[in-house]
N, C-alpha and C positions, 0 to 999 in steps of 0.2 A: 505492500498499499504505500502509495506516494504522500507525502506530509500536507499537500493541498487538500487532498481528498480527506484528510484528519480534521484540518481545520487550522487558524492561526494559535499561535501563543495568545492568551489574553492575559492582561496584569492581574497580579495575586494581592487578597487583602493583607497578610502576611508580610510584602515586602513594601506596602505602599506606606509613603513619609520614611524613607530609609535611603535612601540617595538623591543627591543634588548636585546640580554644575555650581561650580564657585561663582563667586561674584564677578559682576561687571563694572569694572571700576567708571569708564567712559571718559577717560580723561588723564594724559600722560602727567599731568600735574600732581594727581595725587601719589605718585610713585617715587622714592627716595631709595638714593642708595644708602647703602648701612651707615658711611661716615655721616650723609647727611640728617641722618634719623638720630644717631647719637648727639650730633652736634646741636640739634633742638633740644634733646632732653637734659645735655649739660648747661644749656643756656636755661633752663626752665625745666626742674625734673614733671613738673604737672603735665607737660606735654605729651608725658608716657600715656598717658589716659586716651589721647586719638590717635597715636603711632603703632604700628604692628607690623609683624613681620609678614610678610607677602608672600606664599609658595605659589609659585607657576610648573608646569610642565617640565619644562627644562629641568629646573632646580631638583623635581623627583627623580629625571631618568639620565638624568648628565652629571648630576654631580655625586661623587662618593660618599657624601655624608647627607645627602638630602635635605639639607637645611636652607630655608628661603635667602635668597642672594641677595634679596631689596627688600625695604620697608613700604607702607602703606601711611598715608593718614586715611581716618576713619570718621566720619562724623554722624554715623549712623543713619538714624531716621529725624535727627536734631532739626530745629527751628533755626532760622539763622542768627537771631539772636543768640539761643547758647551756643551755637558754633563760633561766632564771633569771641567768647570768651575765652578763646583759647586762640590770640591775634598772631602767632608766630607761626600758625599751621593755618591759620584761617585766610592770611596775606598772601601766603603760597597758592592757594586754590583761586582766591581770587583773582590774583594774576596771569598763573596759566590755565586754567579751568575755565571760568568764567567767559571769556573770550570764544573759546573754543564752543562751548555748550550755545552759547546766544547769539553766532554766526547766522547773519540770514541766510533764506534761501536764494538760488541762485536760477535765474528763469534760462529760456533755452540758449541764448547767447551768452552766456553766462555773467551777467549783469546782476547785483543783487537787487531782491526785492525788499525793499525796505519795509519793517514791518511784520515781515511773516518769519517766522524762526526757521531753520533748516531741519532741526530736531523736534519730535513730537513732545507733546506735553506730558510730566512736569518736567522734564531736562533740562532747558532753558532756564525756567523759573524756581527750582531748585537746583541751581550747579554746585551747590558745596556736596550733596547727597550721592552718590553710587547711583550708576544707570539701573543696575538689578543688585539691591540689599542683599537678596536673599534670607530674609529674617528667619524662616522656617527652618533652613541650612544652621545658623548659630543656634537657634532655641534648641534644635533636634540633639546637637553635642554637645550642650554649655554641661551637662551631667558627666560628658562621658571622660573617662582617663585620658583615651584614644580614641584615636580615629581611625580608616583606613581610605586613601586616595589611590588615582589612576589619573596617568596624562591620557586624556581626553582620545589625543589624535597620536598615536605612535606604530611603531613598529611590531611589537609584542603586548599581549595584555601583562600588565606587570602591576600588581597591588602593593601598597606599603602601610605602613603603620606612622603615624605622625601625630607630634600635640595636638589638642584643639585650639589653642590660644591663641591663631595666627588667622589673618584673613587668605582663603585661597582665591586664586585666581578662575577666572573663567575657561583656561585650560583643563583644568582639574573636573575630575567627579567625586565628591566626597560621600562617603557609605557612612549612616550613624550605626556603625556596626565596631565592636570593640574586642572580640572572644579571637583568640586565635584557633579556636575550632572554623568560624567563619573566614577568618585568613586565608586558612589550608584551602577551603571551598570557594573561594573567588581564585585562588592561585593553582585549581587543581586542572586538568585536563576537560572535567565537565565542563565547568563556567567558561573555560576557554574555546572549544567546540561551539557551545551554546551561544556565546559573543559573539565570534567570526558569523554566525549563522542568522544573527536576529538583529545585525548593528549592519549599518553602511560602510562604507570604504570612501576613502581619499587617495583617488587611482585605483591600484591594485596591491599596494604594499603596506597600505597604512590603515589601520583600524581605526574606525571613527566610533566611538563607543555610545551605547545610546542607552542611559539609565533608566530609560521608561519600556525599551524595548528588549533589552539584555536583561538586566537586572529585576525589573519588576515582574518580570515573567519566569524568571527562575525559580525552579521548584527544589526547596534545602530537604536535605534530609529530615524525617520526621523525629530522631532522636541525634543526638551527638555524643561523643565518647569523649572519654579521658585521655585516651590513645591520641584522636586526631587532635585535641589541643595542643598536646605535648608536641606534636609533627607540627604544627602551623608556629608555636613558640622556637622551635628548632630552626625552620626555616627560614624567620625572621631572621635568627640570630647568627645564622651561616650565611646569608647574603648580607646581612651588616659586616660581617668580620672580612668576606672575603675583597668585597669593595674596598673597606680601608686599607686593607693591606697591600691590595694590587690597586689602590686610586684609579678605581672601575666606577663608571656610572653603572645604573641598571641595565642601561641597553646594550653596552660592552659588553655587561658581563655575560646577558643572554646571547649574543651574538657568539660569544665564545663556547658557552653550554650547548649551542645549538651545531658548534665546528663539529663535522665527521671525522677531521685531518687534527683531532687533539693531540695527537701523540707527538704534533711538532711544537707543541706548546708544554713542554717538560714542566717547567715552574710550577704552574697551576693545576698542572694534569690532576694531581690527586684532589684537590677541593672541586673541581669540577665533577668528578667521577663520586664523590659524595653527594654533592647537589642534585645529579640524576637520581641518583638512589633514595634521595629523601623527597623527589617529586614521585618516584614510583610509589615508594612507601603511602603517600597522603592519597594518590590513586584508587591504591587497594583498600585501604580503609575506608573510603568513600562508596567504594564499591557493596563492601560489607554493609554499610548504613543504609545504602539502599536495597539490600538483600537482592544484589544482579551477580549472584556468585556464578551464573552458569556464563559470565562473558569471561574472555581472557583479553587483557590489553592489547599484548604483545608490542610494549614498548620497545622501539629501536628507530631507525632514522627512515623517515618516508617523505617521500616528495608529495608537497601540495598543491594539488592543480591551480589553486588561487589565488597562489602568491605567484610574483615574477618569475620570468623560467631560468632566470641565473641568478635568482635567493629563493627556492622553493622545499631545501632540503630543512627539515626538522627533525628534533629527538622529540618525538611523541608516541600514542598511541596510534592503531592500524586503521588506516583509513575505512575498511570496512567496519570496524568496530567503533568507529564515532559515526559513522551512519544509523547504526544500530540503537548507540546511546542517544543520539538527539530526537529518535522515534521514541525511545522510552521517555525521556523528558519533557515532550511534548504530551504524552499519554497522562503523565502526571501532572504537566501544567492543567489539561481539560479536565480531568477528575478535581483538582481543586478549585479550579473555576467555576465548576458547577455547584462544589458542595459551596463555596462564597455564595453563589448567589442564592441556593436554598435558605442559608444563614441570612440572608440581607431581608429575603422574603418574609421570613417567620417574625425578624425585627418588627417590620411594617404590618405584619395580619395581629402583633401584640396589643389589646386592649389598652386604651390610654386610662389612667388610674388619676382620679379626680378626687383633688384632696376636700375633705367635709370642712376645713378651717378657712377663713376667709381671710386673703392677704392682698389687699388693695395697694398699699404700699412697699415697696422694697425694702426701707429703711423704715418700721413705724416706730414714732414717738414712744417715749419710755411712759 
């Protein structure tokens, strides 16, 4: 049976409100170098209230420490009066962002149409605030010790753990998840093949990850295990150790991970073999949690047809197995989606309980 005959995957209630695109600041003036931010804090420590590390996709995938390389001014959803109480930072936005936000629309000859803003409301009127603040993102992660993040547009699907006290750029997808079991699953072959199937691409080699189509539709195992949690923790620590030791970003590390000629890289050979075994163990444990013990994953090097001809060899599961896993994940999705619909309908049908106590005011007088 072809996937089209089975139906398309649907967003699941269990995954709702757990994946977010990062903030769209919309204005280069918001972004500062680390040195500029430190100078502002030295000038007035109070400025730290509106200055935050700013993580982008390049930091995630190309830096060995995955630390933000820049900072950003953040006035949240404040009104102008409150934002102006931080004059050092406000003046920067007024000088460099306001003109960009309040530029006039151009006609077909390139002349300004004075009085008509080029940008939609309320961007010109609230020029000191981000284009997309993503309050749901920051509210969702506010009580988490750590979050999971990926570069939205990347060669590989690589999910990392980061601190939550930073501003995430729109080049990232942030997951309001913080267990190592979830980290293991998101980095597994199961989520990888699902993401490539249910996201778009930029060209043929770059995954354009969709939180809606790839994450919200992905059916996690109904139970987790201590074994998987331990493997997720080990994956996190092992990758960090290798990246730091060899001064590699995640993308460069993954290039070596998929290199069939690894014997030519003697220095890092043992570490990569360990990493491959770790990914295999994660997949094996997840297979058990799904109770798909009849599937032999057959990890090895395979050519993947959807990748460029000169760069399509990957260390992964067998292509035939991939098709079977995609089919089973879709079936799980459709079953869970049907259950979600039934639960929703049951809630709608419940009779309203009318209180016999009169409550005419929200805050009754004593």
